[in-house]
C-alpha positions in Angstrom: 17.9 -8.9 -3.6 14.6 -7.8 -2.2 14.6 -6.8 1.3 12.9 -9.3 3.4 10.3 -8.5 6.0 10.4 -10.7 9.3 6.6 -11.3 9.5 5.4 -10.5 6.2 2.8 -13.1 5.0 0.9 -13.3 1.5 -2.7 -14.9 1.6 -4.0 -15.9 -2.0 -6.9 -17.5 -3.0 -8.1 -18.4 -6.8 -11.9 -19.2 -7.5 -14.2 -19.5 -10.1 -17.3 -17.1 -9.7 -18.9 -17.3 -6.1 -17.4 -20.4 -5.3 -16.0 -20.4 -1.4 -12.3 -21.3 -0.8 -10.2 -20.7 2.1 -6.7 -18.5 1.5 -3.6 -20.1 1.0 -1.1 -18.5 3.6 2.6 -18.2 2.5 5.3 -16.8 4.9 7.9 -14.6 3.5 10.5 -17.5 3.7 8.5 -19.3 1.0 8.5 -16.4 -1.5 11.2 -16.2 -3.9 13.4 -12.9 -4.1 11.9 -12.0 -7.5 8.4 -12.1 -6.8 8.9 -10.4 -3.5 10.9 -7.7 -5.2 8.0 -7.1 -7.7 5.7 -7.0 -5.0 7.6 -4.4 -2.8 9.0 -2.4 -5.7 6.5 -2.3 -8.4 4.6 0.9 -8.7 1.4 -1.1 -9.6 1.8 -3.0 -6.0 1.8 0.3 -4.0 -1.8 0.6 -3.3 -4.7 -1.9 -3.1 -6.4 -2.3 -6.5 -8.1 -4.6 -9.1 -6.7 -5.5 -12.0 -8.5 -7.1 -15.1 -12.1 -7.0 -16.1 -15.4 -8.7 -15.2 -17.3 -10.3 -18.0 -14.5 -12.0 -20.0 -15.4 -15.4 -18.9 -18.3 -17.1 -17.1 -18.2 -17.5 -14.3 -15.5 -14.9 -13.8 -12.3 -16.2 -12.8 -11.0 -14.3 -9.4 -7.8 -13.9 -7.7 -7.2 -12.1 -4.6 -3.7 -11.7 -3.0 -3.6 -10.1 0.6 -0.2 -8.8 1.4 0.2 -8.3 5.2 3.2 -6.5 6.2 5.2 -6.2 9.4 3.3 -3.4 10.7 0.3 -5.2 10.4 -0.9 -3.2 7.1 -2.7 -5.5 4.7 -2.9 -4.4 1.1 -5.4 -6.4 -1.3 -5.1 -7.1 -4.8 -7.6 -8.8 -7.2 -7.3 -10.0 -10.6 -10.3 -10.7 -12.3 -10.1 -13.1 -15.5 -6.3 -12.8 -15.3 -5.3 -15.0 -18.3 -8.0 -13.8 -20.7 -7.4 -10.2 -19.7 -3.6 -10.3 -19.8 -3.4 -11.9 -23.3 -5.8 -10.1 -25.0 -5.7 -6.6 -23.6 -2.7 -6.3 -21.0 0.6 -4.8 -22.1 4.2 -4.8 -20.6 3.2 -2.8 -17.6 1.1 -5.6 -16.4 3.6 -8.4 -17.0 5.0 -8.1 -13.2 1.7 -8.3 -12.1 0.7 -11.3 -14.2 3.8 -13.1 -13.2 3.0 -12.7 -9.3 -0.5 -13.8 -9.6 0.7 -17.0 -11.8 3.4 -17.7 -9.3 0.8 -17.9 -6.6 -1.5 -19.8 -8.4 0.9 -22.6 -9.2 2.0 -22.7 -5.8 -1.6 -22.8 -4.6 -2.4 -25.9 -6.8 0.6 -27.8 -5.4 -0.7 -27.6 -1.8 
């Protein structure tokens, strides 16, 4: 089981192009262990970064995930054109990243 952080929260937004949308905020209690473990332990989530590629769709699909840790440190991850990029250019190393973003996309739609 992944180590749970007391005040950790995740902010997520999925938008198309320049669409303006608020972030959906998730507390650590709302995040299942398998997703939390990827975020805390996968090397691709060690530093803020951008996954994917612009120009694979019009408009660009942009997903942003901000992890706020107990100590206030924030790390920001973006995935541009996730579906197209992963299915046509992704590999096994991106599978956990895709899984995390897909999870939060589904949860955002439920709210």
